[in-house]
N, C-alpha and C positions, 0 to 999 in steps of 0.2 A: 502495499500498500503507498503509497505515495507519505513526505515529508507535511504537504498540507493537511492530508487527511487527521494527522496526529497533532497538529498544530490548530486544527478544529475543534478537536476536544478539550485540549487543555484551556482554552483560551471563551467560558462558560459567563463572563459579565463586562460593558466594558462602563467605563464614567460618562455619564450622558451630562448634558450643561452646567447645571448646577454645580458637577462633581461628584454626585454623587454614583453609587455602582444600582448601574440599572442590566436584569438579569437577563440573557439572550438567548436566542431560544436558534438549534444548530442545525444546521442540514446537512451530512456530508457522503459526499459520495465516495462508495467504496470501490477499490480497482485492486486486481479486472474485478468484469465487468461485461455483461453483456456476450455478443456473438465469438463463440470458438470458432476454428479453422474449417471443422466440421460442418457447421451451418453454411459458412461463412460460403464454400466450394459448393456447396446442396443451391444457395439461392442461386448464386453467380451460374450452375447448371442452368435453371433454369432459365435465366435473363438470357443467355449465352443462345442456346435453343431459341428463342422465341426469336431471337435476331438472325439468328441464322436457316432457321427454315421458315418463319412468319406461324400467325398462332390457325387454328388452333395446337398449343404441345401438352400432352397430356403424361399426369400426373399421379400416380398410384400410390393414393393417402395424401397424408399432409407430409411434403414436403422437409416441414419444419414442425415442431408443435410449437404453433403462434398465428393465433388466426390474425394479426392485425398484418403478418406475410401474408400469408395464406390469400385473403380477401382482394393484397396487393398484387399480387402477383397474377389474380386470376381477375385482376383486372389490365391487364396486360396481354389476357388471352391464356393465359396455363389454364386445365382442365383437369378440375381434379375428380378422379375416380376410384371406389372402388379394388373392381378388379382388372384386370388384362382386357376381359372378356367385355367390355362397355366401350373396350378404346374400336375403333372401326380396324378390318385388318389394312396392314399395311402403314398406318401411322408411328408415328414416334410417341414411345410412352419414357417418360425419367423415374426413375422408381427409386425411392424416396431415402433418405439421408439413416434411416434406422435401420433400414438391410431388409433384403428379400427371401423368404424362404426358395429351394429350388423349385420347388413347383409351382412356385410365381415366372419365372425365367422359362419352367417348360409349358406354362400359357403363353408369354408372348410369343412364343417360336412358332409355337402353333396357329396363331392369330396373323405371325409374320410378319411383328411389329419390329421396327428400328429401336432397337432397345440403348437408354442411357442411363449408367448408372449409378446416381449420386450416394450412392452408400458415406458412411462415414469411411476413411481405413481403418479407425481404430476401432469402430462396428467389426470390420471385415477380418479383422487382428482374431477377433472372438468367435466368430463364424468358421476362421479355418483351425483351429484350436478344439473347435467341437467337431469337425473333420477329421481331423489328426487322433485327439482320444480314441474313439467310436471306431475308426478301421483297425484301432487296438484292443476292441473289442472291451474296450469300458465304460463304463455305468458314467455318464457325462450329469456334475448336478449345476444348474444354473441357477446360480442367486439370482433371482431378480423381483419382478413383479406379471406374474403368469399371461395378464391382457395387456404390457406392454408392447407397441409394436415389435419397438427392437427386440422382446422374449420369443414375439412368434416365429419371428423371422430368424431365431439364432434355434429355435427348439428344431423348424425344420430341418435342418442338415440332419437328424439323426432322428428322428420323434419317437421309435423304438428304444433306445439307451439315453434318449436326457430327460433326466427330472426336474422341475427347477421347485426351489428352494425361499418362498418369498418369507420366512420369522425362522425363529429361535423355535419355534414348539417343532416345525417340520420337521427343523436337524436332526431334534433329536428323538424324533419316534419314525424315519425315512430307515424304508429298509430295501437293501440290495444285493440281484441272486448271485455277486461274486465279491465280495466285502475288500476286497484282498486288489482289484480290479476295478478304481474308481477316480479319477478326475475332477477339479474344480473348474469354472464360469464364471463370470460379473456382469451384470449386466454394467454398462459403462457409466451408467449416469446415476450409479444412488451414492448414498454418504460411507467414508470409507470405514467411521464408526459403526459406523451399525450393519455395514459386511462383515468387521474386524469381530463382531462376535457369536457371527452366525457360522462362520470360517470356521472359528478356534472349537464351535459343536462337533464341525463331521472332522478337522482334523484330530478331535480326542476320541472319535468316533470312528475310523478310519483311518490308523496309522501311516499307511502304503497312499496315501491319496495325491494323486499327482497335479503338481499345480503350472501356469503357467511361470515362467523365468521372470516377468512384469507383471504387476498389477491391470489388470483389466480394468478398472476405475479411470475414465477419460482425466487427461492432465489437468482440461479445463473446470471440467466437475470438485475436482479436489482444488483446483487453487482460489475458484471462486468459494465454494466451503469456509479453505481457509480464511480469507478476507474476508469472511461473514464474523467469525471467530476473533479476531479479530480485533473485529468494530466493536461485540459486544465488549470482550474485556478491556476495550478503551474507554468503554463506559455509555454507550450507546443502551434507550430504553425501550426503540420501537426500532424496528430493523423493515423496511419496506422492500418489496422483491417482486418488480417488474416481470411478469410472464404470464403465459398461458395457461388454466389447469389442466388442462394434460401432459404438460411439462414435468416431467419425472423431474429433471436437476433443478428446476423453479421451486418446488416442491421438495425436497432437500435442505436446498438453502432455505427457508420459512421452518423447518423441523434444525436444522440447525442452529441458527440463529435463537429460537425455543427453548432450545439445552441448555444455551449459557444465559438462560434466564431474560432474557430481552421479551419481550412481545413481539410478534409478527406477520405481515401478512403480505400473500400476496395475487397482483392487481395486473390487471390487462393493460392500464391505464386510469391517468389522470382522474378517466371520469368517475371510478371504482373508491374515490379516496371519499372517505368519512371524516369529517370531522372531530368528531368524538374522538376519533384514535389517540388524536394530537392534546388530549387533553388532558394538564397535570405532565408533560412532556418539556421537558430541553434539549435532549440530544435522540437526535435521530438520524438514522440511517439510510442510503439508499444503494442497491444493485441489482442487478437485472440478472435473469439466466441465459444460460447459453446461445435459447434461437430470441430470444427479445431483440427487436429495433434501438439504440438509441437513441433516436428523437423520440422513443415513449418515454426514456428516464427522463428526456429534456422536458416533458412535459411537466411531468412529476413535478419535478427539482422547479418548475417555473409557479406551480402553480404553488410547490413552499414559496419558494420568493417572495414568491406574491399576497404571501397571508404571513410578512412579516418576518421567516427565518431566514435567517444567514449562512451563506453556500458554504460550505468549504471543502477541504479534497483534491481527489485524482478528474480533469476534469475527461483526461485519456481514456478511455473504456478498456482497453486492455495493450497489454507490451509485452504479447510471450512470444510474440519472432517464433510463432508455426504457422508454416501456411501449404496448402495441400493440394497439390496441381490438380484440375480440372480432368473427369473421364476420358478415358482415351479415345474414346468415337470423339469429345469436341476438340479436342489434342490434333485431333488431324483433318480437324476439316472438315469433319463430315464424310 
């Protein structure tokens, strides 16, 4: 987090014209926040496809979990569908950043669709792990939320061998055909703290558990959670997270803030702000999930500064230095 964030928390009072101390309501912008490299890549993929092929361009599912992004791309000519069968034969389809199961690719081939795969490379890594473990005959524990698009796609790599573990209770009671041949993968957008507890149970129950050489938790997910923890430890009483309700990583930011003792709310935009949240508050921090545009953060900040809050912190939403190349289908120029 930038030095401005700490400075904003240190100053909680200023001297008024009469020289008396006046309490100041402070808004701190948390960084890093907002778009990660995978989301940047996915959105640019749709924009580039529209530029090269013209509208309509079909997208399976929400390209990223943010309703503002989806609505904006729809206005430009993106058509969001649930299944490849909803796309005219021979048309172009973009597969979302969350990843797709092999049967989706098969359905695309059957319809002769031109596929542009916008799956986040970090999600692709987890898919590859599942394939590798399953090929060795292992039962694969996939720690995550069963109904999340990412988990549905990942499980589809080997549905007969993947068991989704959503909580500690499941980790304690899960049974497998061969307890000595088990492996671990994780949804990329979880809280590392919550995941660690589940993984600890699985390690205790299955001592030969195979694990990836590096964590499946996305770098951006972890960085944003760490930044929220720092903001709360620095005195934030209320944390506002900009993001949509179906954004897993945004939901986790709210949970992390609350676990640290702060109040926290997930909002899509300034339109959802409740003035009652700010009663008695002096220190508010503002962040955004990895699929939320910075323009929405600016809208929330403007609302607060317009109501007398003094803004501090890092205006730069992210300086993580990670960039993913566009899908090969676009790099090849179509």
